[in-house]
NUVO-31743 format. One record per atom (N, C-alpha, C, CB): residue in three letters; x, y, z. Coordinates in steps of 0.02 Angstrom, whole numbers, plus 50000, padded with zeros to 5 digits. Glycine has a CB too. Example, Ala and Ser with C-alpha at 12.3 -4.5 7.8 and 13.67 -1.06 7.14 Angstrom:
# residues 2
ala506604971650390 ala506154977550390 ala506604983550390 ala505654977650452 ser506424988850354 ser506844994750357 ser506455000250394 ser507044997050286 
END
This chain:
# residues 274
met498334865849517 met497684868349489 met497524864549427 met497704875949473 pro496934862149416 pro496784857849356 pro496844862649292 pro496014854249362 ser497034859749239 ser497044863349174 ser496364863849143 ser497514859849125 val496144869849126 val495534870849098 val495584874249032 val495124874449144 ser495244872548981 ser495314875448917 ser494604876748890 ser495734870948871 leu494594880448828 leu494094882648801 leu493814878248737 leu494274889148788 ala493244878348723 ala493014874148660 ala492944880448610 ala492214869248672 ile493314880448557 ile493244885048509 ile492944882748443 ile493844887748498 pro492314884948427 pro491984882548371 pro492294884248308 pro491344884648372 ser492254880248256 ser492534880348195 ser492034882548146 ser492814874148179 ala492194886348093 ala491684888048042 ala491574881748000 ala491904894247996 gln491954876448008 gln491824870547966 gln491414866048004 gln492474867047943 ser491204860347979 ser490754855448003 ser491104851748061 ser490534850647944 his491784851648064 his492174848248113 his492434853048166 his492724844648081 pro492194853148226 pro492394858348279 pro493084856148300 pro491874858748344 val493444861948319 val494124861148347 val494094862548420 val494634865748313 ser494294858048464 ser494154859248539 ser494814857748570 ser493534854648571 tyr494874860748629 tyr495444858848676 tyr495244853648729 tyr495714865248713 gly495624849148750 gly495494844448802 gly495344847648868 gly496054839948808 val494844844848899 val494624847448965 val494794842049019 val493824849248963 his495104844549064 his495344839549123 his495034841849186 his496164839449132 ala494604846549189 ala494264848949251 ala493754844049274 ala493934855649241 pro493544843849337 pro492974839849359 pro492394840949320 pro492824841149427 ala491974836549312 ala491374837049276 ala490884842449294 ala491064831049280 asp490844843249365 asp490374847749390 asp490654855049400 asp490114845049454 arg491224856449365 arg491464863349367 arg491524865849296 arg492134863849404 his491174871949288 his491154874749224 his491494881449216 his490504875349206 glu491664884649273 glu492044890949269 glu492734889849251 glu492014894649331 ile493054895349219 ile493754895049197 ile494224896849254 ile493854899749138 ala494704892449271 ala495094894349329 ala495834896049296 ala495094888049389 ile496064901549321 ile496724904149290 ile497274902249347 ile496694912949272 asp497754898749319 asp498324897149357 asp498764903049367 asp498694891749327 met498954904949430 met499364910949438 met500084909749413 met499374913149512 gln500254903449409 gln500944901649386 gln501024901949308 gln501114894349410 gln500504899449276 gln500664899049202 gln500014898349169 gln501164893049183 ile499954901449113 ile499414900149064 ile499694898448994 ile498954906449058 arg499504893148962 arg499784891548893 arg499174889348850 arg500364885548896 asn499254891048790 asn498774887948735 asn499054881648724 asn498724892148664 gln498684876148724 gln498904869548708 gln498544866948642 gln498764865048768 pro498944867548589 pro498674864948523 pro498384857948526 pro499224865048470 his497844856948491 his497524850448482 his497714846948410 his496724851548487 ala497854840848414 ala498054837248347 ala497414837648307 ala498324829048356 leu497424841048245 leu496874841748204 leu496854835348153 leu496924848748167 pro496224833048139 pro496224827648088 pro496504829848022 pro495524825148077 pro496844825547983 pro497164827447922 pro496674831147872 pro497464821247890 glu496004829747870 glu495544832247821 glu495324839047843 glu494964827547811 ser495574841747901 ser495384848547926 ser495894853447909 ser495274848548000 ser496234853447855 ser496704858347837 ser496464865647831 ser496984856347777 val495894866147806 val495564873347804 val495484875847875 val494824873347767 ala495174871947915 ala495024873547982 ala495694875048019 ala494634867848014 lys496234871148005 lys496884871748036 lys497134878748018 lys497384865948012 arg497074880747956 arg497324887247936 arg496954892847968 arg497294887847863 gln496284892347974 gln495854897547998 gln495984898048078 gln495064895947979 asn496144893248114 asn496284892948180 asn497074893148205 asn495964887148202 ala497464894148154 ala498144893748166 ala498424898448220 ala498474894948105 his498054905148225 his498244909948268 his498104908048340 his497934915848251 phe497664903248351 phe497524901148420 phe498104897048447 phe496854897148424 his498554894748403 his499084889648429 his499744893348436 his499184883048378 arg499784899548415 arg500464902548412 arg500654905548484 arg500484908548354 ala500174908748514 ala500334912748567 ala500414908048627 ala499804918048578 val500934909848673 val501044907048732 val501124912548789 val501634902648726 phe500604912548833 phe500594917348884 phe500904915048952 phe499904919448893 gln501334918948975 gln501694916849038 gln501464921749096 gln502514917049027 arg501234919549149 arg500934923949201 arg501214920849271 arg500074924049196 asn501614925549303 asn501944923549367 asn501584928249417 asn502804924549366 pro501494925749483 pro501234929949533 pro501694935749549 pro501094926149592 ile501454941149573 ile501874946849589 ile502274944349654 ile501414953849601 pro502884946449659 pro503264944449715 pro502974945849784 pro503894947449711 ile503054941549835 ile502734942449893 ile502894949349933 ile502874936649931 asn503514951649919 asn503704957949952 asn503334963249923 asn504434959449947 asp503274963549858 asp502854969349827 asp502164968249843 asp502924970049747 tyr501894962649841 tyr501214961149860 tyr501014964049932 tyr501134953449860 phe501494962549977 phe501444965150044 phe501394972450046 phe501994963150084 val501854975850015 val501834983750016 val501184986249979 val502514987049977 asn500984982849929 asn500394985549889 asn499754984649936 asn500304981349813 val499724979249970 val499134978050010 val499134982450070 val499074970850030 leu499704983750097 leu499764988450155 leu499594995350134 leu500484988350186 ala499814997550076 ala499645004050047 ala498875004550039 ala500015004949976 glu498575000050016 glu497844999850006 glu497465000750070 glu497644993349974 leu497724997350123 leu497364997050181 leu497395003050224 leu497574991750216 val497985007350212 val498065013350258 val497885019650218 val498815013950286 thr497785019350149 thr497635025050112 thr496875027250130 thr497755023550033 pro496765033250148 pro496065035650165 pro495695036350093 pro496095043150210 lys495045035350099 lys494715035750043 lys494505043250018 lys494155031550053 ser494635047750063 ser494525054850046 ser495105059050079 ser493805057450072 lys495055065850068 lys495595070050094 lys495635068650174 lys495445078050077 cys495105068850207 cys495095068450281 cys494675061650301 cys494745075450314 gly494725056350258 gly494325050850272 gly494445047650337 gly494395046350221 ala493895044250366 ala493985040850430 ala494455034650417 ala493285038650461 arg494875033150478 arg495325027550468 arg494945021450466 arg495835027050521 gln495175016750423 gln494845009950416 gln494945005550480 gln495155006050354 phe495485006350512 phe495645002550575 phe495755007250635 phe496284998250566 pro495465005650690 pro495515010150750 pro496245008650786 pro494865008650804 asn496555003150768 asn497175001050803 asn497554996750754 asn497034997250871 asn498204995850764 asn498584992350728 asn498514984750729 asn499154994250743 ala498184981750782 ala498034974850791 ala497574972850736 ala497734973450859 glu497034977250723 glu496564975550673 glu496844976250605 glu495964979650680 leu497284981550599 leu497594981950534 leu498034976350511 leu497954987750532 arg498374973650561 arg498834967950550 arg498414961550534 arg499284966750615 ala497814960750570 ala497374955350557 ala497114955550489 ala496834955250605 ala496934961050462 ala496694961850390 ala497224960850346 ala496394968650375 leu497854962750360 leu498394961750313 leu498534954250311 leu499034965950332 ser498504951150363 ser498664943850368 ser498104940350326 ser498694941150448 glu497534942150334 glu496934938650296 glu497044939550223 glu496194941650317 ile497224945350197 ile497274946450125 ile497934942850103 ile497274954350107 leu498414942650142 leu499064939350116 leu498944931750108 leu499694940750167 thr498414929250133 thr498324921650122 thr498214919950047 thr497694918850164 phe497994925550011 phe497824924249937 phe498474923349900 phe497394930549903 his499004924749922 his499604924249887 his499924917349898 his500054929649908 pro500144913849842 pro500434907449854 pro501034906649893 pro500574904749798 ala501354912249904 ala501994911549948 ala501894914850019 ala502644915249911 ala501284915950035 ala501134919350097 ala501384915050158 ala500364920950101 gly501424908650149 gly501574904650205 gly502334905250230 gly501404897550188 lys502694908050185 lys503444908950203 lys503544915950230 lys503924907850137 leu503064920150236 leu503174926950258 leu502954928150337 leu502744931750210 ser503414931250372 ser503244933050446 ser503014940650443 ser503944931950500 ile502444942350455 ile502174949050453 ile502574953750502 ile501414948950470 glu502704951250558 glu503114955450609 glu503834956650577 glu503184951250685 ala504104951650548 ala504784952850523 ala504774957350468 ala505114946850502 his504244956650423 his504224961050363 his504054968150381 his503704958550311 ile503674969550427 ile503544976150454 ile504114979450477 ile503094975950505 lys504564976050514 lys505174978550540 lys505644979550485 lys505454974050591 ser505654975350428 ser506124976750375 ser505954982450334 ser506204971050332 leu505284984650338 leu505084990450301 leu505214996750340 leu504364989850283 gly505444996150402 gly505615001950444 gly505005005150477 gly505965007250402 leu504465001150488 leu503815003250519 leu503654999950579 leu503265002050475 pro504084999850631 pro503904996350691 pro503324999150732 pro504474996150732 ser503115005050713 ser502535007550750 ser501945003750733 ser502405014750738 leu501884999650678 leu501354995350661 leu501274989550708 leu501444993150593 leu501814988150747 leu501784982250797 leu501544984950862 leu502504978450807 arg501374991150870 arg501154993750936 arg500374994850924 arg501565000950959 asn499994993250978 asn499254993250969 asn498944999250997 asn498934987151002 glu499295003751029 glu499005010051057 glu498705014351004 glu499545014051093 pro498165017151007 pro497805021350954 pro498275026650928 pro497155024950983 lys498725029550968 lys499175035250950 lys499695032950900 lys499525038151012 tyr499735026550891 tyr500255023650845 tyr499945021350780 tyr500645017650879 val499365022850768 val499045021550700 val499375024950644 val498325023550700 pro499445022650587 pro499845025550530 pro499495032750518 pro499815020450458 gly499985037350503 gly499745044150480 gly499735048650541 gly499025043850445 thr499945046250604 thr499865050750662 thr500635053650669 thr499565046550734 leu500665059150705 leu501335061950723 leu501725057450767 leu501275068750758 thr501405054450816 thr501765049950858 thr502065043950820 thr501305047550912 ala501635040950777 ala501905035050741 ala502485037350691 ala501295031350701 leu502405042750658 leu502975044950614 leu503595046750653 leu502765051050573 thr503485049850709 thr504115051050752 thr504455044850782 thr503945055450811 tyr504065039250796 tyr504275033050822 tyr504665029550761 tyr503655028650849 asp504395029550703 asp504745025550650 asp505345029750622 asp504215023550591 val505355035850616 val505945040050598 val506505038950650 val505755047750593 gly506335039050715 gly506755037850772 gly507065030650761 gly506335038350841 ala506685025350747 ala506915018450740 ala507425017850686 ala506335013850726 his507205021150628 his507625021050570 his508275025150585 his507245023950508 ser508255030250619 ser508855034050634 ser509395029550678 ser508635040750674 ile509075025850717 ile509535021450759 ile509805015650714 ile509145018350824 asp509435013050670 asp509645008050626 asp510195010250577 asp509085005750590 ile510165016550553 ile510755018650515 ile511305022150547 ile510555022450466 gly511295021450618 gly511875023450655 gly511865031250673 gly512495021650614 arg511345034250666 arg511275040950680 arg511285042550757 arg510655043350648 phe510995038150790 phe510905038450865 phe511125031350890 phe510125040250888 thr511445032150955 thr511565024650989 thr511335025551059 thr512405021750990 phe511015020451090 phe510785020651156 phe511025014151190 phe510015021651158 pro511285015251251 pro511485009351292 pro510805006051319 pro512005011651355 glu510824999651316 glu510224996051341 glu509574998251308 glu510164996851416 leu509564997651242 leu509035000551200 leu508434996551214 leu509195000551123 asp508454990151225 asp507834986151232 asp507434988551294 asp508014978551239 ser507734991051342 ser507394993051406 ser507035000151400 ser507934993151467 val507305004251350 val506995010651339 val506905011751269 val507375016051369 gln506605006351234 gln506515007051162 gln506045012651139 gln506275000551136 glu505445012851177 glu504945018051150 glu505235025251161 glu504195017451188 ala505505026051224 ala505745032651235 ala506345034751191 ala505915033251306 ala506785030051174 ala507345031551132 ala507085032451063 ala507885026051135 phe506605028751033 phe506395029650969 phe506075036750961 phe505915024050950 leu505655038851011 leu505295045251009 leu505835050751013 leu504755045851068 phe506315050051059 phe506815055251063 phe507215056450996 phe507295053351118 ala507455050450970 ala507825050750906 ala507415053650850 ala508065043950885 gly506755051850849 gly506315054150794 gly506205061150802 gly505645050650791 glu506065064250860 glu505955070950872 glu506605074750849 glu505765072050947 ser507185072250865 ser507815075850848 ser507875075650775 ser508445072750883 glu507715070450735 glu507755070650663 glu507245075550634 glu507645063650635 leu506655075150657 leu506115079150629 leu506205086750638 leu505455077050660 ala506625088550688 ala506775095450702 ala507125098950645 ala507185095750763 phe507435095350602 phe507765097850543 phe507295098050483 phe508365093650526 leu506715095150488 leu506275095550426 leu505825101050427 leu505855089450416 his506125106950428 his505745112850424 his505995117050366 his505785116650490 glu505605121550346 glu505735126150286 glu506365130450302 glu505085131050271 gly506855130550258 gly507445134850273 gly508035130550308 gly507205140950322 asn507895125050331 asn508415121450362 asn508885118050309 asn508115116350410 pro509505119450318 pro509965116650265 pro509975108650262 pro510705119350279 his509765105950318 his509815098350322 his509145094850305 his510045096150396 ala508675098550291 ala507955095950276 ala508015090750222 ala507455101950252 ser508385091650166 ser508395087750111 ser508725081050131 ser508745091250055 lys509245081550170 lys509595075450202 lys509105071050239 lys510165077750254 val508685074050282 val508205070450319 val507665067250274 val507885074850369 arg507485070850226 arg506995067850176 arg507295062050139 arg506775073150125 glu507925062350123 glu508215056650087 glu508315050950126 glu508835058250058 asp508535051850191 asp508695045950235 asp508035042850256 asp509125048150300 his507485045750262 his506865043350287 his506325043350238 his506675047150342 ala506475043350175 ala505935043950120 ala505415038950126 ala506225043250049 thr505605032850142 thr505115027250143 thr504595028250204 thr505505020150149 val504885030150263 val504485031050321 val503995037250306 val504965032250387 leu504345042550288 leu503915048850273 leu503385047550221 leu504375054750247 gly503555044150168 gly502985043050116 gly502435038750146 gly503255039550049 phe502625033750183 phe502075029550215 phe501605034250254 phe502385023950266 his501855037850300 his501405041150344 his501085046950310 his501745043450406 tyr501445049850259 tyr501085055850221 tyr500485052650189 tyr501565059650161 arg500575046550157 arg500015042850128 arg499435042150177 arg500255035950105 ala499585038850239 ala499095037150285 ala498715043650307 ala499405033450344 ala499035049250307 ala498745055650330 ala498315058450274 ala499305060850352 gly498355055650211 gly497995058250161 gly498255064250126 gly497405059450183 met498915065450128 met499205071450101 met499255071150024 met499885072550132 arg499055076349991 arg499015076849924 arg499685075549889 arg498755083249908 gly499685071249835 gly500315069749805 gly500635062949833 gly500785075649816 his500375060449886 his500645054249918 his500125048849925 his500925055749987 thr499555049749892 thr499045044249898 thr498935040049842 thr498435046749914 thr499345040449786 thr499235036049729 thr499395029349744 thr499605038049672 leu498945024449734 leu499065017949746 leu499485014449695 leu498475014849754 pro499885009149718 pro500295006249671 pro499845001749630 pro500865002549703 pro500044999049566 pro500725000349539 pro500865006749505 pro500874995449494 ala500365011949503 ala500455017949472 ala501025021749491 ala499915021449480 gly501225020849549 gly501865024149576 gly501775026849644 gly502105030149530 tyr502295029049671 tyr502415032449739 tyr502695039049727 tyr502895028349786 ala502425043549775 ala502775050349777 ala503475048849807 ala502355056049824 leu503925052349778 leu504635051849803 leu504765056649857 leu505135052949748 ser504695055249916 ser504745059549976 ser505445062749981 ser504575055550041 ala505885059349952 ala506605061449954 ala506695067549905 ala507105055149933 gln506205068649865 gln506345073649811 gln505805079549812 gln506335069949740 asp505325078849852 asp504815083949856 asp505035089349908 asp504115080649875 glu504655094749918 glu504825099749965 glu504365099550027 glu504785106449931 thr504095094150045 thr503625093550101 thr504045094250163 thr503215086750100 his503765099050213 his504065099650276 his503625096750329 his504235106650289 leu503905096450388 leu503495093650447 leu502855097650459 leu503935093850512 cys502915104450444 cys502305108550456 cys501755106650403 cys502485116450452 asp501915104750349 asp501445102750298 asp501045096250328 asp501845101250227 phe501385092050356 phe501075085950386 phe500655087650443 phe501585081050408 thr500955091950492 thr500525093450550 thr499875098350527 thr500995097250609 ala499955101550479 ala499395106050456 ala498875101750428 ala499615111350402 gln499035096450391 gln498575091350368 gln498175088150427 gln498965086050331 leu498555086450483 leu498235083150539 leu497795088050570 leu498735080250589 ala497965093950577 ala497605099250617 ala496965100650570 ala498095106450631 arg497025100650505 arg496455102050461 arg495955096550468 arg496675102850387 cys496145090450468 cys495675085050474 cys495375084550539 cys495975078850458 arg495785085950594 arg495545085350661 arg494935090850667 arg496175086650716 lys495055096950640 lys494545102050642 lys493915100250603 lys494835108550615 arg493995097150546 arg493375094850513 arg493075089450546 arg493485092850447 asn493415084950579 asn493035079050616 asn492685082150676 asn493565072950643 asp493025087150709 asp492675090450763 asp492025094050746 asp493135095350792 leu492055097150689 leu491415100650663 leu490945095550646 leu491525105350599 gly491145090350617 gly490655084550598 gly490305081750656 gly491015078750563 arg490655080850717 arg490335078650775 arg489845082450810 arg490765077550816 ser489875089250798 ser489435093750831 ser489115098450782 ser489795097450883 pro488695095750740 pro488325099750685 pro487895105350707 pro487885095150645 arg487685104950771 arg487195109650798 arg487595115450834 arg486685105850849 ser488175115450837 ser488525120850872 ser488535126850831 ser489215118950890 ala488585132550861 ala488585139550826 ala489115139550777 ala488695145650876 gly489705137550799 gly490325137350759 gly490205133150696 gly490915134350800 ala489895127850700 ala489795123150643 ala489265126350596 ala489555115650667 arg488725129350623 arg488265132550581 arg488505139050542 arg487695134250621 asn488975142050575 asn489265148350542 asn489905146750500 asn489445153750598 ala490155140650505 ala490755139350470 ala490655139150394 ala491055133050494 thr491065142250355 thr491045141550285 thr491715138850258 thr490875148250253 pro491645134150211 pro492255130750185 pro492715135450149 pro492075125250139 asn493335135550159 asn493815139350121 asn494035136050061 asn494385140950159 pro493885138749999 pro494025135249940 pro494795134349924 pro493665138649885 leu495175138549958 leu495875138149954 leu496225132850002 leu496145144849967 asp495845129950043 asp496085125550093 asp496125118350063 asp495625125950155 met496565117450013 met496645111549983 met497255108150008 met496645112349913 met497195103250053 met497695098650078 met498285103150100 met497895093050023 gln498875103350064 gln499455106850089 gln499475114050087 gln499995104750057 asn498885116750060 asn498905123850053 asn498755127650117 asn498445125950001 gly498545124250168 gly498345127150232 gly498995129550268 gly497925121950276 pro498915133350325 pro499395135850361 pro499835130050399 pro499095140650407 cys500445130850413 cys500825126150444 cys500685126650522 cys501575127250425 val500535121450550 val500375120650623 val500835115650658 val499655118450632 ile501215117450706 ile501625112550746 ile501165109950803 ile502315116150777 leu500985103750808 leu500565101150858 leu500975100050922 leu500235094950834 
END
């Protein structure tokens, strides 16, 4: 990227400027993601006063490096799956479109050419993103179950002979078995949260659950430390499904007579097992 610098007028009659190496027809300031430096210009001997007045322009050296590609990937994915409101419509009807959008945005990173989206999705423990059926979009119970099951097998909780031939069924079975412990009062719930914190946090975010939708770099909710249960997740899904159903039939008697419950704020609703 060409080095571009600014002309800094001096209070004296002799201006002090930085050398410009950009093409003549380009006037905007281009910022190199790798490095930004102030480059001091050799001042004429007679400009000692101007030199003192502008000395602070030559002291600072600013170093700026691009965010690591792995962090950039996670941040972009979080942005794409986080709903815009409590029960906001999904941005992508299937994971094929989600992956396409992810791939397009990643091209803005200088190290994107070295990254395999499929391999990185697997490394994050989110293989459901590689399936294109609508039931596997982020934030659904099926996708959560699938990813929890895949991770359970990865950490050795379950083993299956000939896994490749029965992968979907094996993942769903293992996931259902793990999530069966994620209920209030179960002594193993905290262990399930700890083991699958990344997967749980991702799908809680995609479902719009309160406390899990803060975008990076502000931070992520620690799913391993909160008290969220499976019924909180399914209650959120049921709540949003009900709102969407009412929105599609505004002339129905039920919709006309429905009144919003001021206490129905995200996880405060009743637990519903779908």
